[in-house]
C-alpha positions, 0 to 999 in steps of 0.5 A: 637401953640406958642412955650411957649404952645408947650413945657410946662413941663420938666419932662417926665414919661417913662410909659406915653411916652411908651403909647403915642408911642404905640398909635401913632406908624406909623399910618396906614402904620405900625399900623396893623403889628404884630411882626414876628417870629424871623427866623434865629435870636436867641435873648438873654434876656436884663434884664441886659440892654445888647442887644445880639443875637446869632452869624450870620455867614453871615449877610444878609443886606437890604438897605433903602436909597442909596443916597450919604451916603447910597451908601458909606455904601454899598461900605464898606459892599461889601468889608467886609467879611461875608456880603451879600447884599440881597435887596435895597430900594429907591424911585429913581429906578436909585439908586437901579440899581446902587447898584444892579450893584455894588453888582453883580460885586463883585460876589454876586447875584443881590439884590432884588430892591424895588422902589414902593414909600415911604413905599416900605421898609415895603414890603422889611422888610416883604418879605426878609429873612434879618438879618439887615436893614440899613437905610440912608434916610432923618431924618423923615424916620429913626424911621419908617424904624427901627420900620418896621425892628424890627417888622419883626425880623430884626436888625436895623441900622440907620444913624444919628440922630436916631430920631427927637422927644422924642416920636420917641426915646421912640418908638425905645427903646420900640420896641428894648426891646420888640423884643430883637433886635439891634437898633443902630445909626451909629454914625461914629464920634465915630470911628474917629482916634483922638476920638478913641485915646482920648477914649483910653487915658481916659480908661488908666487914662491919663487925671485923673478923667473927669470933662468937655467936649466940642463938637458940629457940626460946619459946613457951610451948607448954600449952601447945604440947597439952593442946591435943591438936596441931603440933600438940598431937605429936610434939609432946612425945619428943619431950617424953623420950628425948633429952637434947636440943630438939629444935636447933635450926631456927637460931643456928641457921642464920649464925651458921650462914654468917660463919660460912659453915659448909662454905669455907668453915665447918662445925667441929665439935660440941658439948651440951648439958640440960637442967632438970625437967620441971615445966611441963609437970608443973603446968600439967598439975595446974591444968589437969590436976596433980594426979592426972596422967599428964602431971605424973608423966616423966619427961626426958627433956630438960627445961633448958638445954645449953650447947657450946659449939666450936668451929674449924675456924675457931669461932664459938657458938652458944646455942640454947633450947627452952620450950617448957618455961614461962618466958617471952619468945626469943631466938637470942641472935648475937654475932660478935667480931673483932670490931663490933657486936650486934644483938637482936633480942629483946630489941635490935642493938649494935655496938661498933668500935669507933662509931658507937658512943663509947661503951653504949649500945646503939639502937638498930631501928630505922630511925637510929642516929647512924641509920644502919637500915639505910646502910645495911638493909639486905637487898631482898628485903629492900625489894620485897618488903611490901610483897612479904608484909602480909605473909607468915612470921613477919614476911620471912616465910614469903621471902624463903618461898619466893627465893626457892622458886626464883633459884629453881626458875633460873637454874641457880644454886639454892641459898641452903642445900642438903649439907646445910640441912644435915649439919644444922639438924644433926645437932639434935642427936649430937646434943642427946649423945653429949648429955647422955655422956655427961657433956662428952664432946661430940665431933660433927660429921663432915657431910660434905666429904671435904668439899666445905674447904673450897665451896664459896660463901653464901653471897648477898643476892638481890631480887 
């Protein structure tokens, strides 16, 4: 199937996609499963678009996928009050054994292990008395694991992206709405210190009315893709087959929260284009030789994918994906308003009209002249910085995990929900469609069914 015939329409009807999602599902693996009784989870109506459940005093978790990132989450949860690790599933038995040992060392009972192959997570979801299934598997398993969890009356949490295709996004939305259960994408970058401080600045009006944002995922992953281990076992296949923004949520999530996406505002449409694919072939030629299969492989993914998004509120967002060129890491976070602008990479800096020196950036570091940290540090970081200091990715992993448990234990809405997971993840297929259609504009689906117009913006929460 050529690209131009593969993606031939930029309009998406919600009902059509729900019908397709229901028909496709997970095939034989999940097709026969009925939604189980809700057990100890008490659901509340979601007519307003707010997903809530009754407070859970002790959150019983089953983990699916405990490689590098999954193990990091387990380590965090074992330190958080009110968590019980009840089950762990992975196709590698040694990884399950390790998590079982970690759990027992904290004084908890040994969690049940599930290691009978790719679909053993279904057995875990069916047999275990859990409140939450946490998923840190390769991308292709994110939706199947979440669906299995919700079909068996468990809340679902997944690593990023929540879904690879638009149809998968609709499946998650439909199942979460049908069951009333949480389905959250664990976007850790929404909990990074600078991003949370920027959100606090926006909420307090420091930047005025928002006009524009920039963001992306700019990370040299060439060596990883040829490593033959970890993510290198599966991530390279996406570069071979797909040309679009394959990993949009790290940069886009924090910008979307600042712009109240799904909460008074919405992504409207996007256009996308990509440059040539050169980086992986060039590195492979150096690493394995110019005649190696890796060097001769054709990679669909352009080295730099650039996307322009417009929101219903009239803001614009520039989003970039670059994982195949030599460069320092960046998420290129920038938020611009009518009264100022803030930029995170390569170093945090800010300009506020009437406060900053004329036509000059100010440092956003804690010892800067205007001490923006003192005025705008997010309350979660003020309260939890010490606890988070030794956790993954500078502490943001711990904060996202702590916040998830805090909301579940108090019966509060989560900071992110299935509508966010879908809206941020669907960018991947929309960019693929746009690029295949010579930068054709692509409309975003309304996963909320119009509820975005009345949902409240994400507030500034404390600890």
